[in-house]
C-alpha positions, -999 to +999 in steps of 0.1 A: -547-227-511-535-259-495-498-265-488-481-298-494-469-318-464-454-353-460-454-379-433-421-399-433-419-431-412-387-445-397-387-474-423-384-449-451-420-449-462-433-415-474-470-404-476-479-371-492-509-349-483-519-314-474-509-293-444-535-280-419-532-267-384-499-253-373-472-251-401-443-267-382-423-300-381-434-327-357-419-360-348-432-388-326-443-424-324-470-429-351-500-448-337-536-454-349-569-453-330-601-470-341-628-449-324-654-435-348-660-404-327-642-385-300-613-369-319-612-339-295-610-362-265-582-381-283-563-349-291-563-337-255-557-371-239-523-369-221-517-406-229-510-395-265-481-373-255-451-378-277-472-394-305-485-387-339-521-398-340-539-414-369-577-420-366-588-449-388-622-433-392-619-413-425-639-381-418-625-359-390-638-325-378-674-329-389-688-317-355-661-292-347-646-287-312-660-273-280-646-266-245-669-292-228-650-321-244-614-312-234-597-339-214-568-318-204-558-281-207-541-284-242-536-305-273-513-334-263-505-351-296-474-342-315-492-343-348-525-353-364-529-374-396-564-377-412-579-390-444-604-361-448-606-329-428-640-313-425-637-275-428-674-268-423-685-286-391-722-288-380-731-292-344-749-269-319-720-271-295-694-263-321-671-233-312-643-238-337-630-260-366-605-288-361-579-267-380-585-237-357-580-260-327-548-274-340-535-239-347-544-228-312-525-258-298-495-252-321-499-287-335-494-297-372-518-319-391-518-335-425-548-347-445-555-363-478-534-394-475-543-430-472-546-435-435-557-471-438-526-480-457-505-464-429-526-484-404-519-517-422-482-509-422-482-502-385-502-534-378-477-555-397-444-537-389-453-523-354-455-488-341-426-467-354-413-431-352-424-406-378-422-370-389-446-345-404-430-317-424-439-290-450-405-278-460-381-308-461-374-335-486-382-371-477-344-377-474-339-347-451-368-357-429-357-393-426-321-382-417-335-359-389-360-386-378-333-412-373-313-388-351-342-382-327-346-402-294-369-432-296-404-429-279-396-455-253-365-436-240-384-405-229-404-399-197-435-381-209-453-384-176-433-355-162-443-334-192-481-339-187-485-342-150-498-314-128-470-292-114-486-286-080-514-304-060-549-290-067-585-299-057-611-306-085-643-286-084-654-294-048-665-260-035-701-271-028-693-305-013-696-310+024-664-316+044-674-351+053-675-361+016-653-391+006-617-379-002-597-394-031-560-387-036-552-390-073-516-396-085-516-375-118-495-393-143-515-379-172-550-378-158-580-371-181-605-346-167-633-371-170-619-393-142-623-364-118-657-354-133-670-389-126-656-390-090-671-356-084-705-368-097-702-396-071-698-370-044-660-373-039-636-346-031-606-352-054-571-339-048-547-344-077-510-347-069-480-344-093-464-376-105-434-368-084-454-366-051-443-390-024-467-413-006-463-392+025-474-361+007-505-377-007-515-392+026-514-358+043-550-352+032-560-385+049-578-399+019-605-425+020-591-440-012-564-435-038-566-435-076-536-440-099-542-423-132-535-433-168-505-417-186-481-419-215-449-438-222-430-467-208-438-476-172-403-491-168-389-455-167-410-445-137-390-457-107-401-425-087-438-432-093-433-469-085-418-459-052-448-437-044-472-466-052-453-489-029-457-464-001-494-460-008-498-498-008-482-499+027-507-474+039-535-500+036-558-475+018-581-488-010-564-483-044-577-482-079-553-481-108-563-472-144-541-480-174-506-467-165-518-471-129-524-508-135-488-511-148-474-492-118-491-515-094-476-545-112-442-529-109-447-521-072-453-559-066-421-568-086-438-573-120-427-563-154-443-546-184-436-551-221-443-531-253-472-542-275-465-544-312-489-516-321-509-510-289-546-509-281-562-476-290-599-471-297-634-476-284-641-512-294-617-534-274-634-566-260-624-574-224-635-605-205-640-602-167-627-636-155-645-633-122-680-630-138-675-642-173-690-610-187-675-594-218-672-556-218-665-534-249-640-509-237-621-478-247-583-481-245-552-461-252-520-479-242-488-493-259-476-514-229-490-543-210-483-563-178-464-596-182-487-620-163-459-644-155-440-617-137-467-612-111-470-649-102-466-653-064-469-615-058-504-617-044-518-601-075-542-621-098-554-614-133-591-605-134-596-593-169-581-602-203-582-588-238-601-611-261-582-600-291-547-610-279-551-624-244-531-596-227-538-585-191-566-560-188-571-560-150-558-573-117-567-575-080-548-583-049-559-614-031-558-599+004-552-561+000-579-536-011-563-530-045-578-535-080-567-522-114-578-521-150-558-515-182-586-499-202-600-464-197-631-467-175-636-429-177-639-429-215-675-440-216-676-465-245-713-466-236-730-440-214-728-459-181-709-491-191-680-487-166-695-467-138-695-499-117-657-497-114-658-463-096-687-476-075-664-505-066-638-480-053-664-463-032-675-496-017-639-504-008-636-470+008-666-479+030-686-451+014-718-452-007-725-428-035-725-394-018-744-375-045 
């Protein structure tokens, strides 16, 4: 028997549906994602920490879940809102249902509501806080919701980052393999999988690591990972990035890493109205004129005026709204992208970016 649940938004809107997953309250920033597949990758993406996620695609759970598609070691979203939950998945890799997975991750879900109506509201009003509950009235839920801290006031990076440095799956790599030091602000496993496939030894460091600590492994290159939340809260990570820049090592920044590089050069970031989340975002490379269809998951963007005169130049823009999607330094070995190159919107669409880092390191693919 299904149990009633409600989603209450901070503007007082109430949407009624059915509970699945863990039976508990959840609050967070309510956001939508437009990808048609990849719900398990989205659930485990650390960049969704602190958020209630709504896929716009209506049927969720139809191919189940499996360990091969985890992008971190746990479910990262605060709650999951879907139009239709598939209780009987069909796929040769399937190991569990989406409801089983949410229960294991102690994460509540709600299904059977009009997710497109919620999406339209967020598009017009902007991302807002919300609450999922099974045992409270709309009035009680709204009163609680308005007493909770706003999404932008919390440092979620420290919640999702590694606690200690660790090396990723490199036991069979030779000692002379290219070494990459990765600042883990909420890194997806696929970033390290791709670097490993290119023959790199990857050492991930906690977000609080100093530049000196990261440089002790004498890396050939440095990668600044994606992650959740407002980059303007991350003074400690910005200080680390400044130190890494001073080292002269090649640096690649992805998503939050792009925003941290902007901050390190004196730039600013601003909050987007409802963010870019999905697998269909068009990005133009200003250097080549080529348009890439990209996967994205971010709610903040670099203010291009704030980096004028810093040595950084914009290399990529979003064709939907003109926001910054990539930068490079005119003289230093630094380049960044705002989208998720590791998310594979097509099988090999963005591998050239990792190859660009290898070339800057003076190394070829070591596979």
